[in-house]
PyMOL CGO cylinders between C-alpha atoms (Angstrom):
from pymol import cmd
from pymol.cgo import CYLINDER

trace = [
    CYLINDER, 15.19, 25.76, -0.23, 18.37, 23.73, 0.22, 0.3, 1, 1, 1, 1, 1, 1,
    CYLINDER, 18.37, 23.73, 0.22, 19.56, 21.74, -2.78, 0.3, 1, 1, 1, 1, 1, 1,
    CYLINDER, 19.56, 21.74, -2.78, 18.42, 18.12, -2.60, 0.3, 1, 1, 1, 1, 1, 1,
    CYLINDER, 18.42, 18.12, -2.60, 20.27, 16.91, -5.68, 0.3, 1, 1, 1, 1, 1, 1,
    CYLINDER, 20.27, 16.91, -5.68, 23.95, 17.47, -6.36, 0.3, 1, 1, 1, 1, 1, 1,
    CYLINDER, 23.95, 17.47, -6.36, 25.16, 17.04, -9.94, 0.3, 1, 1, 1, 1, 1, 1,
    CYLINDER, 25.16, 17.04, -9.94, 28.94, 16.69, -9.84, 0.3, 1, 1, 1, 1, 1, 1,
    CYLINDER, 28.94, 16.69, -9.84, 31.05, 16.92, -12.98, 0.3, 1, 1, 1, 1, 1, 1,
    CYLINDER, 31.05, 16.92, -12.98, 34.29, 15.04, -12.47, 0.3, 1, 1, 1, 1, 1, 1,
    CYLINDER, 34.29, 15.04, -12.47, 37.29, 14.20, -14.61, 0.3, 1, 1, 1, 1, 1, 1,
    CYLINDER, 37.29, 14.20, -14.61, 40.53, 15.60, -15.91, 0.3, 1, 1, 1, 1, 1, 1,
    CYLINDER, 40.53, 15.60, -15.91, 40.08, 17.91, -18.91, 0.3, 1, 1, 1, 1, 1, 1,
    CYLINDER, 40.08, 17.91, -18.91, 43.77, 17.42, -19.77, 0.3, 1, 1, 1, 1, 1, 1,
    CYLINDER, 43.77, 17.42, -19.77, 43.20, 13.72, -20.50, 0.3, 1, 1, 1, 1, 1, 1,
    CYLINDER, 43.20, 13.72, -20.50, 40.90, 13.84, -23.52, 0.3, 1, 1, 1, 1, 1, 1,
    CYLINDER, 40.90, 13.84, -23.52, 37.63, 12.00, -22.93, 0.3, 1, 1, 1, 1, 1, 1,
    CYLINDER, 37.63, 12.00, -22.93, 38.20, 11.98, -19.17, 0.3, 1, 1, 1, 1, 1, 1,
    CYLINDER, 38.20, 11.98, -19.17, 36.82, 15.53, -19.37, 0.3, 1, 1, 1, 1, 1, 1,
    CYLINDER, 36.82, 15.53, -19.37, 33.34, 14.17, -20.26, 0.3, 1, 1, 1, 1, 1, 1,
    CYLINDER, 33.34, 14.17, -20.26, 31.79, 14.99, -16.86, 0.3, 1, 1, 1, 1, 1, 1,
    CYLINDER, 31.79, 14.99, -16.86, 33.14, 18.53, -16.85, 0.3, 1, 1, 1, 1, 1, 1,
    CYLINDER, 33.14, 18.53, -16.85, 31.82, 19.13, -20.40, 0.3, 1, 1, 1, 1, 1, 1,
    CYLINDER, 31.82, 19.13, -20.40, 28.34, 17.84, -19.51, 0.3, 1, 1, 1, 1, 1, 1,
    CYLINDER, 28.34, 17.84, -19.51, 28.34, 20.16, -16.52, 0.3, 1, 1, 1, 1, 1, 1,
    CYLINDER, 28.34, 20.16, -16.52, 29.27, 23.14, -18.73, 0.3, 1, 1, 1, 1, 1, 1,
    CYLINDER, 29.27, 23.14, -18.73, 26.26, 22.40, -20.92, 0.3, 1, 1, 1, 1, 1, 1,
    CYLINDER, 26.26, 22.40, -20.92, 23.99, 22.01, -17.88, 0.3, 1, 1, 1, 1, 1, 1,
    CYLINDER, 23.99, 22.01, -17.88, 24.88, 25.55, -16.82, 0.3, 1, 1, 1, 1, 1, 1,
    CYLINDER, 24.88, 25.55, -16.82, 22.75, 26.75, -19.75, 0.3, 1, 1, 1, 1, 1, 1,
    CYLINDER, 22.75, 26.75, -19.75, 19.76, 24.53, -18.98, 0.3, 1, 1, 1, 1, 1, 1,
    CYLINDER, 19.76, 24.53, -18.98, 16.72, 25.13, -16.81, 0.3, 1, 1, 1, 1, 1, 1,
    CYLINDER, 16.72, 25.13, -16.81, 16.97, 22.91, -13.75, 0.3, 1, 1, 1, 1, 1, 1,
    CYLINDER, 16.97, 22.91, -13.75, 14.74, 22.69, -10.67, 0.3, 1, 1, 1, 1, 1, 1,
    CYLINDER, 14.74, 22.69, -10.67, 15.67, 24.96, -7.78, 0.3, 1, 1, 1, 1, 1, 1,
    CYLINDER, 15.67, 24.96, -7.78, 16.51, 21.94, -5.62, 0.3, 1, 1, 1, 1, 1, 1,
    CYLINDER, 16.51, 21.94, -5.62, 19.40, 21.00, -7.94, 0.3, 1, 1, 1, 1, 1, 1,
    CYLINDER, 19.40, 21.00, -7.94, 22.96, 22.23, -7.42, 0.3, 1, 1, 1, 1, 1, 1,
    CYLINDER, 22.96, 22.23, -7.42, 25.59, 21.67, -10.09, 0.3, 1, 1, 1, 1, 1, 1,
    CYLINDER, 25.59, 21.67, -10.09, 29.32, 21.84, -9.44, 0.3, 1, 1, 1, 1, 1, 1,
    CYLINDER, 29.32, 21.84, -9.44, 32.56, 21.14, -11.29, 0.3, 1, 1, 1, 1, 1, 1,
    CYLINDER, 32.56, 21.14, -11.29, 34.90, 19.06, -9.13, 0.3, 1, 1, 1, 1, 1, 1,
    CYLINDER, 34.90, 19.06, -9.13, 37.41, 18.16, -11.83, 0.3, 1, 1, 1, 1, 1, 1,
    CYLINDER, 37.41, 18.16, -11.83, 39.88, 15.94, -9.96, 0.3, 1, 1, 1, 1, 1, 1,
    CYLINDER, 39.88, 15.94, -9.96, 39.17, 17.32, -6.47, 0.3, 1, 1, 1, 1, 1, 1,
    CYLINDER, 39.17, 17.32, -6.47, 37.71, 14.37, -4.60, 0.3, 1, 1, 1, 1, 1, 1,
    CYLINDER, 37.71, 14.37, -4.60, 38.40, 15.97, -1.23, 0.3, 1, 1, 1, 1, 1, 1,
    CYLINDER, 38.40, 15.97, -1.23, 36.30, 19.00, -2.15, 0.3, 1, 1, 1, 1, 1, 1,
    CYLINDER, 36.30, 19.00, -2.15, 33.43, 16.77, -3.28, 0.3, 1, 1, 1, 1, 1, 1,
    CYLINDER, 33.43, 16.77, -3.28, 33.52, 14.74, -0.05, 0.3, 1, 1, 1, 1, 1, 1,
    CYLINDER, 33.52, 14.74, -0.05, 33.34, 17.90, 2.06, 0.3, 1, 1, 1, 1, 1, 1,
    CYLINDER, 33.34, 17.90, 2.06, 30.49, 19.35, 0.00, 0.3, 1, 1, 1, 1, 1, 1,
    CYLINDER, 30.49, 19.35, 0.00, 28.53, 16.10, 0.39, 0.3, 1, 1, 1, 1, 1, 1,
    CYLINDER, 28.53, 16.10, 0.39, 28.62, 16.63, 4.15, 0.3, 1, 1, 1, 1, 1, 1,
    CYLINDER, 28.62, 16.63, 4.15, 25.87, 19.22, 3.57, 0.3, 1, 1, 1, 1, 1, 1,
    CYLINDER, 25.87, 19.22, 3.57, 23.48, 16.36, 2.89, 0.3, 1, 1, 1, 1, 1, 1,
    CYLINDER, 23.48, 16.36, 2.89, 21.76, 15.50, -0.38, 0.3, 1, 1, 1, 1, 1, 1,
    CYLINDER, 21.76, 15.50, -0.38, 18.97, 13.09, -1.20, 0.3, 1, 1, 1, 1, 1, 1,
    CYLINDER, 18.97, 13.09, -1.20, 20.59, 12.23, -4.53, 0.3, 1, 1, 1, 1, 1, 1,
    CYLINDER, 20.59, 12.23, -4.53, 24.10, 12.67, -5.92, 0.3, 1, 1, 1, 1, 1, 1,
    CYLINDER, 24.10, 12.67, -5.92, 24.60, 12.41, -9.68, 0.3, 1, 1, 1, 1, 1, 1,
    CYLINDER, 24.60, 12.41, -9.68, 28.20, 11.92, -10.79, 0.3, 1, 1, 1, 1, 1, 1,
    CYLINDER, 28.20, 11.92, -10.79, 29.16, 12.69, -14.40, 0.3, 1, 1, 1, 1, 1, 1,
    CYLINDER, 29.16, 12.69, -14.40, 32.28, 10.83, -15.45, 0.3, 1, 1, 1, 1, 1, 1,
    CYLINDER, 32.28, 10.83, -15.45, 34.09, 8.84, -18.10, 0.3, 1, 1, 1, 1, 1, 1,
    CYLINDER, 34.09, 8.84, -18.10, 33.45, 5.19, -17.23, 0.3, 1, 1, 1, 1, 1, 1,
    CYLINDER, 33.45, 5.19, -17.23, 35.25, 2.53, -19.25, 0.3, 1, 1, 1, 1, 1, 1,
    CYLINDER, 35.25, 2.53, -19.25, 33.28, -0.71, -19.62, 0.3, 1, 1, 1, 1, 1, 1,
    CYLINDER, 33.28, -0.71, -19.62, 34.82, -2.03, -22.83, 0.3, 1, 1, 1, 1, 1, 1,
    CYLINDER, 34.82, -2.03, -22.83, 31.90, -0.99, -25.06, 0.3, 1, 1, 1, 1, 1, 1,
    CYLINDER, 31.90, -0.99, -25.06, 31.76, 1.37, -28.05, 0.3, 1, 1, 1, 1, 1, 1,
    CYLINDER, 31.76, 1.37, -28.05, 33.18, 4.86, -27.33, 0.3, 1, 1, 1, 1, 1, 1,
    CYLINDER, 33.18, 4.86, -27.33, 30.38, 7.33, -26.66, 0.3, 1, 1, 1, 1, 1, 1,
    CYLINDER, 30.38, 7.33, -26.66, 28.08, 4.71, -25.09, 0.3, 1, 1, 1, 1, 1, 1,
    CYLINDER, 28.08, 4.71, -25.09, 26.38, 6.18, -22.05, 0.3, 1, 1, 1, 1, 1, 1,
    CYLINDER, 26.38, 6.18, -22.05, 25.69, 4.27, -18.88, 0.3, 1, 1, 1, 1, 1, 1,
    CYLINDER, 25.69, 4.27, -18.88, 23.41, 4.98, -15.96, 0.3, 1, 1, 1, 1, 1, 1,
    CYLINDER, 23.41, 4.98, -15.96, 24.61, 3.18, -12.86, 0.3, 1, 1, 1, 1, 1, 1,
    CYLINDER, 24.61, 3.18, -12.86, 23.22, 3.21, -9.35, 0.3, 1, 1, 1, 1, 1, 1,
    CYLINDER, 23.22, 3.21, -9.35, 26.33, 3.00, -7.21, 0.3, 1, 1, 1, 1, 1, 1,
    CYLINDER, 26.33, 3.00, -7.21, 26.69, 0.62, -4.29, 0.3, 1, 1, 1, 1, 1, 1,
    CYLINDER, 26.69, 0.62, -4.29, 28.03, 3.27, -1.92, 0.3, 1, 1, 1, 1, 1, 1,
    CYLINDER, 28.03, 3.27, -1.92, 28.66, 0.78, 0.88, 0.3, 1, 1, 1, 1, 1, 1,
    CYLINDER, 28.66, 0.78, 0.88, 30.92, -1.28, -1.36, 0.3, 1, 1, 1, 1, 1, 1,
    CYLINDER, 30.92, -1.28, -1.36, 32.65, 1.85, -2.66, 0.3, 1, 1, 1, 1, 1, 1,
    CYLINDER, 32.65, 1.85, -2.66, 33.18, 3.19, 0.85, 0.3, 1, 1, 1, 1, 1, 1,
    CYLINDER, 33.18, 3.19, 0.85, 34.86, -0.07, 1.85, 0.3, 1, 1, 1, 1, 1, 1,
    CYLINDER, 34.86, -0.07, 1.85, 37.79, 0.75, -0.46, 0.3, 1, 1, 1, 1, 1, 1,
    CYLINDER, 37.79, 0.75, -0.46, 41.01, 0.69, 1.58, 0.3, 1, 1, 1, 1, 1, 1,
    CYLINDER, 41.01, 0.69, 1.58, 42.82, 3.75, 0.16, 0.3, 1, 1, 1, 1, 1, 1,
    CYLINDER, 42.82, 3.75, 0.16, 42.07, 7.46, 0.43, 0.3, 1, 1, 1, 1, 1, 1,
    CYLINDER, 42.07, 7.46, 0.43, 43.70, 9.69, -2.17, 0.3, 1, 1, 1, 1, 1, 1,
    CYLINDER, 43.70, 9.69, -2.17, 42.89, 13.32, -1.35, 0.3, 1, 1, 1, 1, 1, 1,
    CYLINDER, 42.89, 13.32, -1.35, 44.40, 14.46, -4.66, 0.3, 1, 1, 1, 1, 1, 1,
    CYLINDER, 44.40, 14.46, -4.66, 42.47, 12.11, -6.93, 0.3, 1, 1, 1, 1, 1, 1,
    CYLINDER, 42.47, 12.11, -6.93, 38.88, 11.63, -7.98, 0.3, 1, 1, 1, 1, 1, 1,
    CYLINDER, 38.88, 11.63, -7.98, 38.37, 7.94, -7.45, 0.3, 1, 1, 1, 1, 1, 1,
    CYLINDER, 38.37, 7.94, -7.45, 34.74, 7.67, -6.29, 0.3, 1, 1, 1, 1, 1, 1,
    CYLINDER, 34.74, 7.67, -6.29, 35.71, 4.92, -3.86, 0.3, 1, 1, 1, 1, 1, 1,
    CYLINDER, 35.71, 4.92, -3.86, 38.08, 7.28, -2.05, 0.3, 1, 1, 1, 1, 1, 1,
    CYLINDER, 38.08, 7.28, -2.05, 35.47, 10.07, -1.99, 0.3, 1, 1, 1, 1, 1, 1,
    CYLINDER, 35.47, 10.07, -1.99, 32.82, 7.85, -0.40, 0.3, 1, 1, 1, 1, 1, 1,
    CYLINDER, 32.82, 7.85, -0.40, 35.27, 6.27, 2.03, 0.3, 1, 1, 1, 1, 1, 1,
    CYLINDER, 35.27, 6.27, 2.03, 36.28, 9.75, 3.25, 0.3, 1, 1, 1, 1, 1, 1,
    CYLINDER, 36.28, 9.75, 3.25, 32.65, 10.84, 3.38, 0.3, 1, 1, 1, 1, 1, 1,
    CYLINDER, 32.65, 10.84, 3.38, 31.78, 7.84, 5.55, 0.3, 1, 1, 1, 1, 1, 1,
    CYLINDER, 31.78, 7.84, 5.55, 34.76, 8.53, 7.84, 0.3, 1, 1, 1, 1, 1, 1,
    CYLINDER, 34.76, 8.53, 7.84, 33.50, 12.11, 8.25, 0.3, 1, 1, 1, 1, 1, 1,
    CYLINDER, 33.50, 12.11, 8.25, 30.00, 10.88, 9.11, 0.3, 1, 1, 1, 1, 1, 1,
    CYLINDER, 30.00, 10.88, 9.11, 28.34, 12.07, 5.90, 0.3, 1, 1, 1, 1, 1, 1,
    CYLINDER, 28.34, 12.07, 5.90, 25.83, 10.55, 3.50, 0.3, 1, 1, 1, 1, 1, 1,
    CYLINDER, 25.83, 10.55, 3.50, 25.53, 11.18, -0.26, 0.3, 1, 1, 1, 1, 1, 1,
    CYLINDER, 25.53, 11.18, -0.26, 22.01, 9.76, -0.47, 0.3, 1, 1, 1, 1, 1, 1,
    CYLINDER, 22.01, 9.76, -0.47, 21.22, 7.80, -3.61, 0.3, 1, 1, 1, 1, 1, 1,
    CYLINDER, 21.22, 7.80, -3.61, 24.26, 7.91, -5.91, 0.3, 1, 1, 1, 1, 1, 1,
    CYLINDER, 24.26, 7.91, -5.91, 23.79, 7.70, -9.66, 0.3, 1, 1, 1, 1, 1, 1,
    CYLINDER, 23.79, 7.70, -9.66, 26.60, 7.77, -12.20, 0.3, 1, 1, 1, 1, 1, 1,
    CYLINDER, 26.60, 7.77, -12.20, 25.96, 9.04, -15.70, 0.3, 1, 1, 1, 1, 1, 1,
    CYLINDER, 25.96, 9.04, -15.70, 29.03, 7.74, -17.44, 0.3, 1, 1, 1, 1, 1, 1,
    CYLINDER, 29.03, 7.74, -17.44, 30.40, 7.61, -20.95, 0.3, 1, 1, 1, 1, 1, 1,
    CYLINDER, 30.40, 7.61, -20.95, 32.71, 5.09, -22.55, 0.3, 1, 1, 1, 1, 1, 1,
    CYLINDER, 32.71, 5.09, -22.55, 35.86, 7.03, -23.45, 0.3, 1, 1, 1, 1, 1, 1,
    CYLINDER, 35.86, 7.03, -23.45, 37.73, 6.59, -26.72, 0.3, 1, 1, 1, 1, 1, 1,
    CYLINDER, 37.73, 6.59, -26.72, 40.99, 8.03, -25.38, 0.3, 1, 1, 1, 1, 1, 1,
    CYLINDER, 40.99, 8.03, -25.38, 42.25, 9.27, -22.03, 0.3, 1, 1, 1, 1, 1, 1,
    CYLINDER, 42.25, 9.27, -22.03, 45.68, 10.18, -23.34, 0.3, 1, 1, 1, 1, 1, 1,
    CYLINDER, 45.68, 10.18, -23.34, 47.16, 13.63, -22.73, 0.3, 1, 1, 1, 1, 1, 1,
    CYLINDER, 47.16, 13.63, -22.73, 45.30, 16.31, -24.65, 0.3, 1, 1, 1, 1, 1, 1,
    CYLINDER, 45.30, 16.31, -24.65, 42.41, 18.72, -24.30, 0.3, 1, 1, 1, 1, 1, 1,
    CYLINDER, 42.41, 18.72, -24.30, 39.09, 18.03, -25.99, 0.3, 1, 1, 1, 1, 1, 1,
    CYLINDER, 39.09, 18.03, -25.99, 36.67, 15.17, -26.36, 0.3, 1, 1, 1, 1, 1, 1,
    CYLINDER, 36.67, 15.17, -26.36, 36.69, 12.64, -29.18, 0.3, 1, 1, 1, 1, 1, 1,
    CYLINDER, 36.69, 12.64, -29.18, 33.84, 13.04, -31.66, 0.3, 1, 1, 1, 1, 1, 1,
    CYLINDER, 33.84, 13.04, -31.66, 32.12, 9.94, -30.24, 0.3, 1, 1, 1, 1, 1, 1,
    CYLINDER, 32.12, 9.94, -30.24, 32.15, 11.24, -26.67, 0.3, 1, 1, 1, 1, 1, 1,
    CYLINDER, 32.15, 11.24, -26.67, 31.28, 14.81, -27.75, 0.3, 1, 1, 1, 1, 1, 1,
    CYLINDER, 31.28, 14.81, -27.75, 28.20, 13.42, -29.54, 0.3, 1, 1, 1, 1, 1, 1,
    CYLINDER, 28.20, 13.42, -29.54, 27.06, 11.79, -26.29, 0.3, 1, 1, 1, 1, 1, 1,
    CYLINDER, 27.06, 11.79, -26.29, 27.17, 15.04, -24.29, 0.3, 1, 1, 1, 1, 1, 1,
    CYLINDER, 27.17, 15.04, -24.29, 23.72, 16.40, -25.34, 0.3, 1, 1, 1, 1, 1, 1,
    CYLINDER, 23.72, 16.40, -25.34, 22.15, 12.99, -24.64, 0.3, 1, 1, 1, 1, 1, 1,
    CYLINDER, 22.15, 12.99, -24.64, 23.78, 12.95, -21.19, 0.3, 1, 1, 1, 1, 1, 1,
    CYLINDER, 23.78, 12.95, -21.19, 22.51, 16.50, -20.52, 0.3, 1, 1, 1, 1, 1, 1,
    CYLINDER, 22.51, 16.50, -20.52, 18.97, 15.36, -21.30, 0.3, 1, 1, 1, 1, 1, 1,
    CYLINDER, 18.97, 15.36, -21.30, 19.39, 12.30, -19.05, 0.3, 1, 1, 1, 1, 1, 1,
    CYLINDER, 19.39, 12.30, -19.05, 20.63, 14.42, -16.13, 0.3, 1, 1, 1, 1, 1, 1,
    CYLINDER, 20.63, 14.42, -16.13, 17.73, 16.86, -16.54, 0.3, 1, 1, 1, 1, 1, 1,
    CYLINDER, 17.73, 16.86, -16.54, 15.26, 13.98, -16.43, 0.3, 1, 1, 1, 1, 1, 1,
    CYLINDER, 15.26, 13.98, -16.43, 16.97, 12.48, -13.38, 0.3, 1, 1, 1, 1, 1, 1,
    CYLINDER, 16.97, 12.48, -13.38, 16.96, 15.89, -11.65, 0.3, 1, 1, 1, 1, 1, 1,
    CYLINDER, 16.96, 15.89, -11.65, 13.20, 16.13, -12.18, 0.3, 1, 1, 1, 1, 1, 1,
    CYLINDER, 13.20, 16.13, -12.18, 12.84, 12.63, -10.71, 0.3, 1, 1, 1, 1, 1, 1,
    CYLINDER, 12.84, 12.63, -10.71, 12.03, 10.74, -13.91, 0.3, 1, 1, 1, 1, 1, 1,
    CYLINDER, 12.03, 10.74, -13.91, 13.78, 7.83, -15.55, 0.3, 1, 1, 1, 1, 1, 1,
    CYLINDER, 13.78, 7.83, -15.55, 15.61, 8.96, -18.68, 0.3, 1, 1, 1, 1, 1, 1,
    CYLINDER, 15.61, 8.96, -18.68, 13.87, 8.01, -21.92, 0.3, 1, 1, 1, 1, 1, 1,
    CYLINDER, 13.87, 8.01, -21.92, 16.79, 7.32, -24.19, 0.3, 1, 1, 1, 1, 1, 1,
    CYLINDER, 16.79, 7.32, -24.19, 17.36, 4.95, -27.11, 0.3, 1, 1, 1, 1, 1, 1,
    CYLINDER, 17.36, 4.95, -27.11, 18.45, 1.50, -25.97, 0.3, 1, 1, 1, 1, 1, 1,
    CYLINDER, 18.45, 1.50, -25.97, 21.47, 1.56, -28.27, 0.3, 1, 1, 1, 1, 1, 1,
    CYLINDER, 21.47, 1.56, -28.27, 22.76, 4.72, -26.57, 0.3, 1, 1, 1, 1, 1, 1,
    CYLINDER, 22.76, 4.72, -26.57, 22.07, 4.09, -22.90, 0.3, 1, 1, 1, 1, 1, 1,
    CYLINDER, 22.07, 4.09, -22.90, 23.28, 1.05, -21.01, 0.3, 1, 1, 1, 1, 1, 1,
    CYLINDER, 23.28, 1.05, -21.01, 21.32, 1.02, -17.77, 0.3, 1, 1, 1, 1, 1, 1,
    CYLINDER, 21.32, 1.02, -17.77, 22.52, -0.69, -14.60, 0.3, 1, 1, 1, 1, 1, 1,
    CYLINDER, 22.52, -0.69, -14.60, 20.14, 0.95, -12.09, 0.3, 1, 1, 1, 1, 1, 1,
]
cmd.load_cgo(trace, "trace")
């Protein structure tokens, strides 16, 4: 069976809380996931992600630090407007801006399916390895949310932890 869901950990582990997505992915490697789910660490390699998405997925779940100006460690679940993201004018093959990834994917004739972002409000994205305690505390909650999304259910998380924009 080909994977129908791609869970992509993205972010730069050398910039503190920007490594959130990569850390969630590390934890997911030890979890039981359905056989139709593929997980992959893309770090800052947007070009690699765009090419992998050419394989076709029904759902793409991105794990990333997503600043919204709320309390550090606050999780968000966002359904991305891929058309708007793909309309971004710049492609940066060395970065991991989702807009550039989806613009390149569209140019290559690919489709990421439904795109969900499980994000976390960072405390710091300054140089340094390791997550802040606030963001580290959100990792297990994000793992549970991704597992529920992978199984096709809506995450059941406390309202004060999850800001939903789906």
